[in-house]
Residue, then its C-alpha position, 0 to 999 in steps of 0.5 A: m183433407m185434400n187443400h183446394s190447389l191440390k183437389s184443382l190437379c185432380n180434375l185434370a181431363q183425358g187428353t189434356a198437354i203437359r208440358g215440361k218448363w225446362h226439358g220440354q218434355h211433352y205428356t197426355v193425360i190417359k187417366q188419373l192413377g191415383y192421388g194422396a195427402n202429397g200429390v196425384v199420379y196419372l197414366v200419361r203418354t210420351a213420345d217413348g209409350q206409356a207413363a206415371l206423372k205425378m204432381s203437387d203443389n207441394a215442391s218440397s215433397v216432389t224433390s223428397e220423393v226423386n231423391v228416394l228414386k235417386s237412391f233406388t237406382k243406386v242400390q244393385g239389384s233392386a229393382l223395387g220402386p219405379s225408375l225415374l223418367d224425368v223431373d220438371d215443371w208445368e206453368q198453367g193457368g198463372g202458376q206452377t206445379s212440380f212433378y216428376v215422371m216415371e215408369f208405369i209399373k203394371g200388373p195386380d196388386l199382391l191380395s189379386f195375384i195371391q188369391q189368383k195364383g194362390h198361397d205357395w207364391l207368398g213365400v216366393l214374393i216375400l223373399q223379393l220384397l226383404s232382398d229389396l229391402e235390406g239394399i234400400h235399408r243399407n242406402g240409409w232409408v225406411f220405405g214407412d207406408l208398406k201396404p199390398e195396394n202399393l205392391i204390383v207384380t209384373g212378370p213373367p216372371p213374377r216381380v214384385r215392385c212398388i209404385d208409390v215411394g211417397g212414405t219412404t224415410l230417412k233412418g232416424r227420422a218420423i215415419k212420415e207415412f202409414t197405414e194403421f193396420f200396417d203400422r206398428g205405432y196403431w197395434g201398440m208394438g213399437s214407435r214410428k221412428a223409421d229404422e228397419t224393425y218398422d218396415l219388417f213389422a209391415v211385411a209382416m201385416v202385408m202377410i198377415n193381410t194375404a190371409y184376411p183380406k178383408r182386415f180387421a180392427k184392433k182389439g186389445g192389439g199385439t202379439d195376443q190378438l195377431m199371433p192367434l189369426v195366424r196360427q189357424s190361417e194357411l200362414a201357420k208355417y210362417a207363424v214362428v217368422i211373422e212372431g219374431a217381425l211382429t216383436g222386433r226380433y229381426q234387426s235387419a231384412s236379412e235376418m228374417r229373408s234367412s228365416i222364410l228360406q228356411v221355412l220354405q227349405p222342406a218344401r223345397k226339397k220335398r219337390a225336388a224328391a217328387d220331381s227327381k222321381r217324376a223323372a225317373t219314372r218317365t226315364a223307365r218307361g222311356a227304357a222300356s216302351q225302346q225295349k219293346k220297340s226294339g223287340g218287336f221290330g226283332e220278332t218282325l226281321l225273324i218273321i219275315a225270314v221265315i216267311s221267305m224260307l218257306y217261299f223259296f222252298y215252294i218254288y224250289v219243290q216246285i220245279l223238282 
């Protein structure tokens, strides 16, 4: 249940001006983007464009999320979470509210993107997600609350990004936030201890969610319920990978990523062969066309030469 102070933060009107107490930066509220147990997020206008501002009545929650975002920036090559832009306090109504400002990530969520572009994109996006998770895990964090609503696809080129790091937890601790459908504890398949396998279970459930956008309730749980649904859907080719992630067979994101690459390799080779065949056909057609053009040009010259000879012969006969 939302407490009274947090509820009041969720009612900021469009145009509300927020000025940081310490850094003096100005932000103007455009609209609310969402809220949860730990705070509310607004789209705001800044001197440099649009950004996302998250405020909370819990200063320690803000500090924790800021530390996560700072940690993400240390992961070379990772762009999973938004960039951190500012951290400050806002004095209003006789009180003080902590907030931080981050990059505003625009684009459709993962489910919407897959529905629009097709399931062929799933493997590519999951490979990106696993690469980023590998870096985050090495840095001592577990994402925790992975779900399609938090995964935005930017681009072009398409790139999966996350808009909410509120559930990110230090390894070894209890998961701070979770959504039942993606939580292995809910399915009776493990604890809620923050480790790599917790995130990989959630990745498998994200994949399942793309095939069943409306989701489904637990009826017994475990692989006995989940795997038949995988095998009878467009996810069938990933069945071995998904089962491995659900059962904890993969100990790292890179292991799961390697398995997905093996699944996609035959398809890549098939596409490459088809592309090569099409290229060869185009080359052959081009050569034939060029040859035809060359032959036609030669025939034209021959005709002109014959006509010229006949003309000069006619003139010669007339002179005689």
